[in-house]
C-alpha positions as CSV (number, residue, x, y, z in Angstrom):
1,M,-2.4,137.4,242.9
2,S,-5.2,138.4,245.3
3,V,-5.4,138.1,249.0
4,T,-8.4,136.6,250.2
5,R,-10.3,136.6,253.6
6,E,-9.0,133.0,254.2
7,D,-5.3,134.2,253.6
8,V,-5.6,136.8,256.1
9,L,-7.1,134.4,258.7
10,H,-4.2,132.1,258.0
11,V,-1.7,134.7,258.6
12,A,-3.4,135.8,261.7
13,R,-3.6,132.3,263.1
14,L,0.0,131.9,262.4
15,A,0.8,135.2,264.3
16,R,-1.6,134.3,267.0
17,L,-3.8,137.2,266.3
18,R,-7.6,137.5,266.9
19,L,-9.1,139.8,264.2
20,T,-12.6,141.0,264.1
21,E,-14.6,140.6,260.8
22,A,-14.0,144.3,260.0
23,E,-10.3,144.0,260.7
24,T,-10.0,140.9,258.4
25,E,-11.7,142.8,255.6
26,Q,-9.7,145.9,256.1
27,L,-6.4,144.0,256.2
28,A,-7.4,142.1,252.9
29,G,-7.9,145.3,251.2
30,D,-4.7,146.9,252.4
31,M,-2.8,143.7,251.5
32,N,-4.4,143.7,247.9
33,Q,-3.5,147.4,247.6
34,I,0.1,146.7,248.5
35,L,0.3,143.8,246.0
36,G,-1.2,146.1,243.3
37,Y,1.6,148.6,244.1
38,M,4.2,145.9,243.8
39,E,2.7,145.1,240.3
40,L,3.1,148.6,239.3
41,L,6.8,148.6,240.4
42,N,7.3,145.4,238.6
43,Q,6.4,147.1,235.3
44,V,9.1,149.9,235.7
45,D,12.0,149.3,233.3
46,T,15.2,149.1,235.3
47,D,17.5,147.9,232.7
48,G,20.8,149.7,233.1
49,V,20.1,151.0,236.5
50,E,22.9,150.2,239.0
51,P,21.8,148.7,242.4
52,L,22.0,151.2,245.1
53,E,22.9,150.8,248.9
54,H,21.5,154.3,249.6
55,V,19.4,156.8,247.6
56,I,21.9,159.5,248.1
57,D,25.5,159.4,247.7
58,H,26.5,159.5,251.4
59,E,30.0,158.6,253.0
60,P,29.7,157.6,256.7
61,G,31.5,159.9,259.1
62,L,33.8,157.6,260.8
63,R,36.7,158.6,262.9
64,A,40.0,156.9,262.7
65,D,40.6,153.8,264.8
66,V,43.6,155.2,267.0
67,A,44.4,153.8,270.3
68,L,44.3,156.4,273.1
69,P,45.8,156.4,276.4
70,P,43.4,154.8,279.1
71,L,41.3,157.0,281.5
72,P,43.1,157.7,284.7
73,H,41.6,155.6,287.6
74,E,40.6,158.6,289.5
75,E,38.9,160.1,286.6
76,A,36.9,156.8,285.9
77,L,35.6,156.7,289.3
78,K,34.9,160.4,289.8
79,N,31.2,160.2,288.8
80,A,30.5,156.7,290.4
81,P,27.5,156.9,292.8
82,D,29.2,154.4,295.1
83,A,33.0,153.6,294.9
84,D,35.9,152.9,297.1
85,A,39.5,153.7,296.1
86,D,39.9,151.1,293.6
87,H,36.3,149.9,292.5
88,F,32.7,150.6,291.5
89,R,30.3,149.4,294.1
90,V,27.0,148.0,292.9
91,P,24.2,146.2,294.7
92,R,24.6,142.5,295.2
93,V,22.9,140.5,292.6
94,I,23.6,137.0,293.8
95,E,22.7,136.0,297.4
């Protein structure tokens, strides 16, 4: 399959892009190179190759899901730019 100038213009129209003539020709060439590479990959023998989630064997570093005591009220309000004894104060957003 080959990408034509008309294909590029069709995709550009769908994406609401305005392309110059030079950009259209450049994109057609780039897309054809990508498709050529895909064809090359399709020729690779993958029989007996197990699908992978990752290229390397990697175990995610997750911590245990353990309930911790809540943050003390004073500690939570300590770095607030504006707070009273019990609440954070924020600018009014509804008039």
